[in-house]
KEKE-3310 file (N, C-alpha, C; in steps of 0.2 Angstrom, whole numbers, plus 5000, padded with zeros to 4 digits):
npx = (5004:5002:5004:4996:4997:4986:4980:4973:4975:4980:4973:4974:4976:4974:4984:4982:4991:4992:5004:5011:5025:5035:5033:5031:5019:5005:4991:4979:4972:4968:4961:4958:4950:4954:4965:4962:4961:4951:4947:4959:4959:4948:4953:4964:4956:4949:4960:4965:4954:4954:4966:4964:4967:4965:4958:4959:4969:4984:4994:5002:4996:5005:5009:5018:5026:5032:5048:5044:5032:5020:5025:5022:5012:5011:4997)
npy = (4994:5011:5028:5042:5058:5072:5087:5094:5100:5090:5079:5062:5048:5030:5019:5003:4991:4975:4965:4954:4945:4938:4941:4954:4961:4970:4964:4967:4982:4996:5011:5020:5029:5027:5017:5000:4984:4975:4980:4977:4963:4960:4965:4956:4944:4947:4948:4935:4928:4934:4929:4916:4908:4897:4886:4873:4875:4872:4881:4888:4900:4913:4926:4941:4953:4969:4976:4980:4991:5003:5020:5032:5046:5062:5070)
npz = (5000:4996:5000:4992:4989:4988:4980:4990:5006:5019:5014:5009:4998:4997:4989:4983:4976:4968:4964:4953:4956:4948:4935:4936:4934:4936:4944:4950:4956:4968:4974:4988:5001:5014:5025:5026:5032:5028:5015:5009:5009:5001:4989:4987:4985:4973:4965:4965:4959:4946:4941:4942:4953:4965:4978:4973:4963:4954:4956:4970:4982:4986:4997:4998:5007:5007:5014:5030:5038:5032:5031:5044:5041:5046:5046)
capx = (5000:5006:5000:4996:4995:4982:4981:4970:4979:4977:4969:4978:4973:4978:4984:4983:4992:4994:5009:5014:5032:5039:5031:5031:5013:4999:4985:4974:4974:4962:4962:4953:4951:4957:4968:4958:4963:4945:4948:4965:4957:4944:4958:4967:4951:4948:4966:4965:4949:4956:4972:4962:4970:4960:4960:4961:4974:4991:4999:5000:4996:5011:5009:5024:5025:5039:5051:5042:5026:5019:5027:5017:5013:5007:4992)
capy = (5000:5017:5034:5047:5065:5076:5094:5097:5100:5085:5073:5058:5042:5024:5015:4996:4987:4968:4964:4947:4946:4935:4944:4962:4962:4972:4960:4971:4988:4999:5017:5021:5035:5025:5011:4996:4977:4972:4982:4974:4956:4960:4966:4949:4939:4949:4946:4927:4927:4936:4925:4909:4905:4894:4880:4867:4877:4869:4886:4890:4907:4916:4933:4943:4960:4972:4977:4985:4994:5009:5025:5036:5052:5067:5074)
capz = (5000:4996:5001:4987:4991:4984:4980:4995:5012:5024:5011:5005:4996:4998:4983:4985:4970:4969:4959:4952:4957:4943:4929:4937:4932:4941:4942:4953:4960:4970:4977:4993:5005:5020:5025:5029:5030:5024:5008:5006:5008:4995:4983:4986:4983:4966:4961:4964:4954:4939:4939:4942:4958:4970:4982:4969:4958:4954:4958:4977:4983:4991:4998:5000:5009:5007:5021:5035:5038:5029:5035:5047:5039:5050:5043)
cpx = (5004:5001:5001:4993:4991:4983:4977:4974:4976:4974:4974:4974:4977:4978:4986:4985:4994:4998:5011:5021:5036:5039:5031:5024:5008:4993:4979:4976:4967:4965:4957:4955:4954:4961:4964:4959:4957:4946:4954:4963:4953:4948:4961:4962:4950:4954:4966:4959:4951:4962:4970:4966:4965:4962:4962:4966:4981:4996:4997:5000:5001:5010:5015:5023:5032:5042:5048:5035:5026:5021:5021:5017:5008:5003:4987)
cpy = (5006:5023:5039:5053:5068:5083:5098:5095:5094:5079:5069:5052:5036:5020:5008:4992:4980:4967:4957:4948:4944:4939:4952:4964:4965:4968:4963:4977:4992:5006:5019:5027:5034:5019:5006:4989:4974:4974:4978:4966:4955:4961:4959:4944:4941:4947:4939:4925:4928:4931:4918:4905:4903:4889:4874:4869:4873:4875:4888:4898:4909:4923:4935:4951:4963:4973:4982:4987:5001:5015:5029:5043:5057:5072:5077)
cpz = (5000:4997:4995:4990:4986:4984:4986:5002:5017:5021:5007:5003:4997:4992:4985:4978:4972:4963:4959:4951:4951:4937:4929:4934:4937:4939:4945:4956:4962:4974:4982:4997:5012:5020:5029:5027:5027:5017:5005:5005:5002:4989:4982:4983:4975:4962:4960:4959:4947:4937:4940:4947:4964:4974:4978:4963:4959:4957:4965:4977:4988:4991:5001:5002:5009:5014:5025:5034:5034:5034:5038:5045:5043:5046:5048)
residu = (UNK:UNK:UNK:UNK:UNK:UNK:UNK:UNK:UNK:UNK:UNK:UNK:UNK:UNK:UNK:UNK:UNK:UNK:UNK:UNK:UNK:UNK:UNK:UNK:UNK:UNK:UNK:UNK:UNK:UNK:UNK:UNK:UNK:UNK:UNK:UNK:UNK:UNK:UNK:UNK:UNK:UNK:UNK:UNK:UNK:UNK:UNK:UNK:UNK:UNK:UNK:UNK:UNK:UNK:UNK:UNK:UNK:UNK:UNK:UNK:UNK:UNK:UNK:UNK:UNK:UNK:UNK:UNK:UNK:UNK:UNK:UNK:UNK:UNK:UNK)
# end
């Protein structure tokens, strides 16, 4: 997740990109007004549907997070 600053003071957007690491392909993305784990879970579900990854899939689902938490921005 990345924060995107807007031209309005104190307002930021949260960009949730889901990137397939090996091909460097963005398989799903979303932009929201707030950071919410439920929104992230929905995004992962949509990405799995799009890429045809399921419980019976030959490909395992491996989630990878980058190094560390999102930085705290003082707004």
